[in-house]
C-alpha positions as CSV (number, residue, x, y, z in Angstrom):
1,M,-54.2,55.5,-4.4
2,T,-55.9,52.4,-3.1
3,R,-59.4,52.1,-1.9
4,Y,-58.1,50.5,1.4
5,P,-55.5,52.0,3.7
6,I,-52.4,49.9,3.8
7,P,-50.7,49.8,7.1
8,E,-47.0,49.9,7.8
9,L,-45.8,46.6,8.8
10,K,-44.4,48.1,12.2
11,D,-48.0,49.3,13.1
12,L,-49.2,45.9,13.4
13,P,-49.6,43.6,16.2
14,A,-46.6,41.3,16.7
15,D,-48.4,38.2,15.7
16,I,-49.8,39.5,12.5
17,Q,-46.2,40.8,11.8
18,E,-44.9,37.3,12.4
19,K,-47.3,35.7,10.3
20,I,-46.9,38.2,7.4
21,L,-43.1,37.9,7.5
22,E,-43.5,34.0,7.3
23,V,-45.7,34.5,4.2
24,Q,-43.2,36.9,2.8
25,A,-40.2,34.5,3.2
26,K,-42.3,31.5,1.7
27,A,-43.7,33.4,-1.3
28,G,-41.0,36.1,-1.9
29,F,-43.6,38.9,-1.3
30,V,-46.4,40.0,0.5
31,P,-49.8,39.6,-1.3
32,N,-51.9,42.8,-1.1
33,V,-54.8,40.8,0.5
34,F,-52.6,40.2,3.7
35,L,-51.7,44.1,3.9
36,A,-55.3,45.2,3.2
37,L,-57.0,42.9,6.1
38,A,-54.2,43.5,8.6
39,P,-55.9,46.3,10.2
40,S,-58.9,44.1,10.9
41,G,-56.8,41.8,13.3
42,R,-59.6,39.3,13.3
43,M,-59.7,38.7,9.6
44,A,-55.9,38.8,9.3
45,R,-55.6,36.1,12.0
46,L,-58.3,34.1,10.4
47,L,-56.5,34.2,6.9
48,C,-53.3,33.0,8.4
49,V,-54.6,29.8,9.9
50,P,-53.3,26.8,8.5
51,R,-55.8,24.7,6.9
52,R,-55.7,20.9,5.8
53,L,-57.1,19.8,2.8
C-alpha cells in the first residue's frame, strides 16, 4: 500500500510513457518518483526535461 496512487503505464499520456520508457531503458528500472509524479502531467514533464550542468 502506498500513499500515492501509482498509475499503470498504459493509462498515462503518450509523451510521459515515452519518457518513462527511456528512463527504464537507461537505468534498467523506473524510479518510483517518476510513477508517483506521472498523474500530475506538468510535474512529470518537468522531471523529464534534460538539464545541462
